[in-house]
GURONU-759103 format. One record per residue (C-alpha): residue number from 1; x, y, z. Coordinates in nm, 4 decimals, decimal comma, m for minus. Each point is the difference from the previous one (the first is absolute). Layout:
ATOM/NUM/X/Y/Z
...
END
This chain:
ATOM/1/4,3951/2,3257/m5,1879
ATOM/2/0,0648/m0,3557/m0,1407
ATOM/3/m0,2230/0,0169/m0,3076
ATOM/4/0,2053/0,3226/m0,1096
ATOM/5/0,3409/m0,1713/0,0543
ATOM/6/m0,1342/m0,2764/m0,2227
ATOM/7/m0,1521/0,1981/m0,3107
ATOM/8/0,3406/0,0394/m0,1753
ATOM/9/0,0190/m0,3752/m0,0096
ATOM/10/m0,3798/m0,0599/m0,1245
ATOM/11/0,1046/m0,0835/m0,3317
ATOM/12/0,2908/m0,2492/0,0444
ATOM/13/m0,1965/m0,1643/0,2978
ATOM/14/m0,2835/m0,0555/m0,2319
ATOM/15/0,1955/m0,1436/m0,2784
ATOM/16/0,1939/m0,2444/0,2357
ATOM/17/m0,3398/m0,1166/0,1325
ATOM/18/m0,1517/m0,0481/m0,3353
ATOM/19/0,3388/m0,2364/m0,0576
ATOM/20/m0,0738/m0,2317/0,3233
ATOM/21/m0,3850/m0,0492/m0,0293
ATOM/22/m0,2528/0,0489/m0,2794
ATOM/23/m0,2719/0,0188/0,2439
ATOM/24/m0,0948/0,3426/0,1242
ATOM/25/m0,0976/m0,0872/0,2932
ATOM/26/0,3204/m0,1583/0,1220
ATOM/27/0,1845/0,3107/m0,1573
ATOM/28/m0,2353/0,2308/0,2479
ATOM/29/0,0700/m0,2696/0,2885
ATOM/30/0,3782/0,0113/m0,0857
ATOM/31/0,0391/0,3929/m0,0414
ATOM/32/m0,1996/0,0465/0,3629
ATOM/33/0,2421/m0,2549/0,1498
ATOM/34/0,3130/0,1441/m0,1156
ATOM/35/m0,1132/0,3621/0,0632
ATOM/36/m0,0442/m0,0921/0,3514
ATOM/37/0,3164/m0,2061/0,0539
ATOM/38/0,1758/0,3055/m0,1369
ATOM/39/m0,1325/0,2403/0,1964
ATOM/40/0,0475/m0,1593/0,2998
ATOM/41/0,3662/m0,0548/m0,0591
ATOM/42/0,0438/0,3520/m0,1025
ATOM/43/m0,1741/0,1208/0,3331
ATOM/44/0,1623/m0,2564/0,2295
ATOM/45/0,3151/0,2336/0,1090
ATOM/46/m0,2255/0,2831/0,1075
ATOM/47/m0,2447/m0,2295/0,2060
ATOM/48/0,1591/0,1089/0,3300
ATOM/49/0,0044/0,4219/m0,0919
ATOM/50/m0,3778/m0,0400/m0,1189
ATOM/51/m0,0904/m0,1578/0,3146
ATOM/52/0,1898/0,2709/0,2243
ATOM/53/m0,1949/0,2743/m0,2206
ATOM/54/m0,3263/m0,2067/0,0585
ATOM/55/0,1006/m0,0091/0,4094
ATOM/56/0,0416/0,4001/m0,0008
ATOM/57/m0,3069/0,0991/m0,2438
ATOM/58/m0,2120/m0,2698/0,1996
ATOM/59/0,1186/m0,0335/0,3624
ATOM/60/m0,1238/m0,3347/0,1671
ATOM/61/m0,3015/0,0856/0,2385
ATOM/62/0,0846/m0,0712/0,3513
ATOM/63/m0,2484/m0,2244/0,1734
ATOM/64/m0,1620/0,1825/0,2778
ATOM/65/m0,0026/m0,3592/0,2098
ATOM/66/0,3790/0,0149/m0,0351
ATOM/67/0,0057/0,2468/0,2914
ATOM/68/m0,2519/m0,1783/0,2313
ATOM/69/0,1066/m0,2685/0,2051
ATOM/70/m0,0377/m0,1254/0,3669
ATOM/71/0,1892/0,1828/0,2789
ATOM/72/m0,0255/m0,2039/0,2846
ATOM/73/m0,0200/m0,3575/m0,1159
ATOM/74/0,3484/m0,1983/0,1098
ATOM/75/0,0032/m0,3562/0,0035
ATOM/76/0,2856/m0,0453/0,2169
ATOM/77/m0,2437/0,1255/0,2734
ATOM/78/m0,1839/m0,3276/0,0035
ATOM/79/0,2051/m0,1368/0,2775
ATOM/80/m0,1412/0,2526/0,2272
ATOM/81/m0,3872/m0,0113/m0,0906
ATOM/82/m0,1138/0,2797/0,1907
ATOM/83/0,2126/0,2282/m0,1693
ATOM/84/m0,0676/m0,1379/m0,3255
ATOM/85/m0,3745/0,0620/0,0902
ATOM/86/0,0859/0,3583/0,0759
ATOM/87/0,1724/0,0530/m0,3105
ATOM/88/m0,2936/m0,1606/m0,1826
ATOM/89/m0,2139/0,2732/0,1842
ATOM/90/0,1801/0,2850/m0,1332
ATOM/91/m0,0040/m0,1473/m0,3379
ATOM/92/m0,3711/m0,0241/0,0326
ATOM/93/m0,0217/0,4033/0,0881
ATOM/94/0,2162/0,0755/m0,3078
ATOM/95/m0,3047/m0,1729/m0,2100
ATOM/96/m0,2736/0,1576/0,2072
ATOM/97/0,1841/0,3202/m0,1282
ATOM/98/m0,0587/m0,0562/m0,3495
ATOM/99/m0,3585/m0,1332/0,0787
ATOM/100/m0,0593/0,3117/0,1669
ATOM/101/0,1190/0,2064/m0,2427
ATOM/102/m0,2145/m0,1699/m0,2794
ATOM/103/m0,3207/0,0508/0,2211
ATOM/104/0,0595/0,3446/0,0270
ATOM/105/0,0072/0,0493/m0,3939
ATOM/106/m0,3140/m0,1675/m0,0534
ATOM/107/m0,2437/0,3028/0,0653
ATOM/108/0,2348/0,2311/m0,2172
ATOM/109/m0,0230/m0,2166/m0,2808
ATOM/110/m0,3902/m0,0277/0,0114
ATOM/111/m0,0335/0,3698/0,0406
ATOM/112/0,2191/0,0525/m0,2908
ATOM/113/0,1405/m0,2742/m0,2095
ATOM/114/0,3500/0,0507/m0,0717
ATOM/115/0,2127/m0,2739/m0,2019
ATOM/116/0,3276/0,1052/0,1819
ATOM/117/m0,1676/m0,0638/0,3276
ATOM/118/m0,1277/m0,3319/m0,1229
ATOM/119/0,3214/m0,1072/m0,0854
ATOM/120/0,1507/0,1008/0,3240
ATOM/121/m0,2731/m0,2325/0,1583
ATOM/122/0,0739/m0,2742/m0,2171
ATOM/123/0,3780/0,0389/0,0828
ATOM/124/m0,0759/0,0019/0,3698
ATOM/125/m0,1881/m0,3465/m0,0504
ATOM/126/0,2984/m0,1616/m0,1619
ATOM/127/0,1923/0,0945/0,2816
ATOM/128/m0,2402/m0,1113/0,2202
ATOM/129/0,0092/m0,3697/m0,1785
ATOM/130/0,3723/0,0296/0,0299
ATOM/131/0,0299/0,0718/0,3343
ATOM/132/m0,2649/m0,2335/0,1062
ATOM/133/0,1519/m0,3057/m0,2109
ATOM/134/0,3238/0,0353/0,1741
ATOM/135/m0,1428/0,0537/0,3689
ATOM/136/m0,2124/m0,3200/m0,0645
ATOM/137/0,2767/m0,2182/m0,0987
ATOM/138/0,2119/0,1634/0,3119
ATOM/139/m0,2935/m0,1017/0,2209
ATOM/140/m0,0457/m0,3311/m0,1545
ATOM/141/0,3650/m0,1034/0,0514
ATOM/142/m0,0215/0,1618/0,3585
ATOM/143/m0,2836/m0,2748/0,0703
ATOM/144/0,2173/m0,2782/m0,0960
ATOM/145/0,2382/0,0992/0,2912
ATOM/146/m0,0516/m0,1543/0,3707
ATOM/147/m0,2391/0,2686/0,1217
ATOM/148/m0,1896/0,0085/0,3507
ATOM/149/m0,3705/0,0143/m0,0266
ATOM/150/m0,0187/0,3877/0,0606
ATOM/151/0,2749/0,0447/m0,2834
ATOM/152/m0,2306/m0,2135/m0,2153
ATOM/153/m0,2848/0,1647/0,0521
ATOM/154/0,1398/0,3558/m0,0451
ATOM/155/0,1641/m0,1089/m0,3518
ATOM/156/m0,3354/m0,1532/m0,1109
ATOM/157/m0,1487/0,3340/0,1214
ATOM/158/0,2440/0,1888/m0,2307
ATOM/159/m0,0762/m0,2173/m0,3193
ATOM/160/m0,3880/0,0900/0,0241
ATOM/161/0,1037/0,3920/0,0283
ATOM/162/0,2227/m0,0442/m0,3105
ATOM/163/m0,2713/m0,2015/m0,1824
ATOM/164/m0,2674/0,2855/0,1085
ATOM/165/0,2336/0,3036/m0,1110
ATOM/166/0,0528/m0,1868/m0,3393
ATOM/167/m0,3399/m0,0343/m0,0472
ATOM/168/m0,0745/0,3405/0,0576
ATOM/169/0,2527/0,1094/m0,2436
ATOM/170/m0,1427/m0,2270/m0,2709
ATOM/171/m0,3679/0,1378/0,0550
ATOM/172/0,0908/0,3257/m0,0607
ATOM/173/0,2481/m0,0569/m0,2828
ATOM/174/m0,2430/m0,2616/m0,1702
ATOM/175/m0,3414/0,1251/0,0653
ATOM/176/m0,0155/0,3815/0,1360
ATOM/177/0,2865/0,1456/m0,2787
ATOM/178/m0,2531/m0,2149/m0,2601
ATOM/179/m0,3049/0,1697/0,1551
ATOM/180/0,1506/0,3674/0,0211
ATOM/181/0,1306/m0,0424/m0,3782
ATOM/182/m0,3420/m0,1385/m0,0954
ATOM/183/m0,1829/0,2966/0,1749
ATOM/184/0,2606/0,2370/m0,2035
ATOM/185/m0,0436/m0,1688/m0,3589
ATOM/186/m0,3803/m0,0237/0,0312
ATOM/187/m0,0163/0,3837/0,1307
ATOM/188/m0,1649/m0,1010/0,2938
ATOM/189/m0,0223/0,2008/0,3369
ATOM/190/m0,1463/0,0012/0,3561
ATOM/191/m0,2459/0,2713/0,1203
ATOM/192/0,1304/0,2365/0,2706
ATOM/193/m0,1286/m0,2099/0,2692
ATOM/194/0,1532/m0,3143/m0,1584
ATOM/195/0,3527/0,1866/m0,0080
ATOM/196/m0,0719/0,0800/0,3688
ATOM/197/m0,0897/m0,3573/0,1244
ATOM/198/0,2936/m0,1282/m0,2033
ATOM/199/0,2315/0,2401/0,1743
ATOM/200/m0,1300/m0,0736/0,3395
ATOM/201/0,0365/m0,3763/m0,0554
ATOM/202/0,3481/0,0283/m0,1054
ATOM/203/0,0945/0,2052/0,2384
ATOM/204/m0,1125/m0,2483/0,2490
ATOM/205/0,1992/m0,2992/m0,1439
ATOM/206/0,3251/0,2035/m0,0363
ATOM/207/m0,0501/0,0862/0,3615
ATOM/208/m0,0378/m0,3798/0,0902
ATOM/209/0,2888/m0,0708/m0,2119
ATOM/210/0,2123/0,2142/0,2337
ATOM/211/m0,1426/m0,1340/0,2957
ATOM/212/0,0596/m0,3678/m0,1121
ATOM/213/0,3794/0,1003/m0,0939
ATOM/214/0,0142/0,1701/0,3355
ATOM/215/m0,1229/m0,2879/0,2100
ATOM/216/0,2097/m0,2357/m0,1919
ATOM/217/0,3261/0,2368/0,0392
ATOM/218/m0,0669/0,0442/0,3830
ATOM/219/m0,1954/m0,3331/0,0744
ATOM/220/m0,2512/0,2003/0,1536
ATOM/221/m0,3027/m0,1826/0,0993
ATOM/222/m0,1605/0,3457/0,0841
ATOM/223/0,0613/0,1328/m0,3792
ATOM/224/m0,1237/m0,3552/m0,1200
ATOM/225/m0,3100/0,0381/0,2110
ATOM/226/m0,0752/0,3609/m0,1600
ATOM/227/0,0777/m0,1295/m0,3881
ATOM/228/m0,2622/m0,2837/0,0995
ATOM/229/m0,2425/0,2565/0,1280
ATOM/230/0,0655/0,2533/m0,3060
ATOM/231/m0,0554/m0,3294/m0,2478
ATOM/232/m0,3320/m0,0440/0,1511
ATOM/233/m0,0863/0,3654/m0,0586
ATOM/234/0,0785/m0,0275/m0,3795
ATOM/235/m0,1719/m0,3424/m0,0517
ATOM/236/m0,2721/0,1784/0,1545
ATOM/237/0,0411/0,3429/m0,2181
ATOM/238/0,0337/m0,2522/m0,2864
ATOM/239/m0,3529/m0,1777/0,0509
ATOM/240/m0,1831/0,3633/0,0376
ATOM/241/0,1342/0,1332/m0,3027
ATOM/242/m0,0824/m0,3112/m0,2241
ATOM/243/m0,3690/0,0614/0,1485
ATOM/244/0,0021/0,3623/m0,0793
ATOM/245/0,1357/m0,0792/m0,3731
ATOM/246/m0,2669/m0,2645/m0,0945
ATOM/247/m0,3325/0,2080/0,0072
ATOM/248/0,1818/0,2435/m0,2421
ATOM/249/0,0905/m0,2886/m0,2152
ATOM/250/m0,3562/m0,1088/0,0098
ATOM/251/m0,1223/0,3447/m0,1165
ATOM/252/0,2328/0,0655/m0,2755
ATOM/253/0,1119/m0,3754/m0,1228
ATOM/254/0,1720/0,1725/m0,2954
ATOM/255/0,2637/0,1660/0,2297
ATOM/256/0,0419/m0,3676/0,1495
ATOM/257/0,3707/m0,0141/m0,0971
ATOM/258/0,0899/0,3134/0,2277
ATOM/259/m0,1060/m0,1222/0,2807
ATOM/260/0,1065/m0,3627/m0,0605
ATOM/261/0,3370/0,1329/m0,0255
ATOM/262/m0,0223/0,1832/0,3153
ATOM/263/m0,1372/m0,3012/0,1765
ATOM/264/0,2947/m0,2170/m0,1191
ATOM/265/0,2281/0,2836/0,1044
ATOM/266/m0,1286/m0,0433/0,3650
ATOM/267/0,0839/m0,3715/m0,0223
ATOM/268/0,3694/0,0638/0,0199
ATOM/269/0,1169/m0,2695/0,2541
ATOM/270/0,1127/0,0957/0,3449
ATOM/271/0,2611/m0,1495/0,2007
ATOM/272/m0,0978/m0,1860/0,2983
END
């Protein structure tokens, strides 16, 4: 538009530049500078109107993390450590809900890769990071308060739990998402038996996640023991599946990538 506005003045402007300097290079530079200054001065009165127009046609993208914030952390409770520890425990349950949601989505993503589902998992991991950082900061400040030995031990235990939940989220987002995408991009797939085995493993891990969450929420030693027993079963299942896959790899080395991906899938970390 600026070029069109300047077309009627090309002739007079060229004569003016030749009077100012005989160097073609300086003439071009002067015209370029004058053109930019004139266009800028011409459009300055319309900047605010143009900005509003851009806001209408290109609305600001709302950050998903803006809606995610700790629900239960209150530093005013530090004077009563037992209550503060209880609220931190509730916040950790908030984190565990996101971890459970991520874990549930792993097998569906491997079965049929969906970019939207992958993005949902990625967003969940961002939420876990945000909540974990806030909770760790809260617990660190709480540890600086006068605590009894029992309160100190409880707080340190919560710090370790937050670390484990954050680690699980990182593994799913950074490793499993990448493996699922690689499987899709390289057009790989598991056999029917492979899908069945992964589904069985995934179901047990989701069940374990629910058991751990229930044990945390109810402070139940019985449920904690059940979770420990289930974890041992999962470790045993992983070992047996690994052993059943390796002979097939030796017989059909060209298909190694698929069993290798399958084995990696079975290496998903288990919360201890």
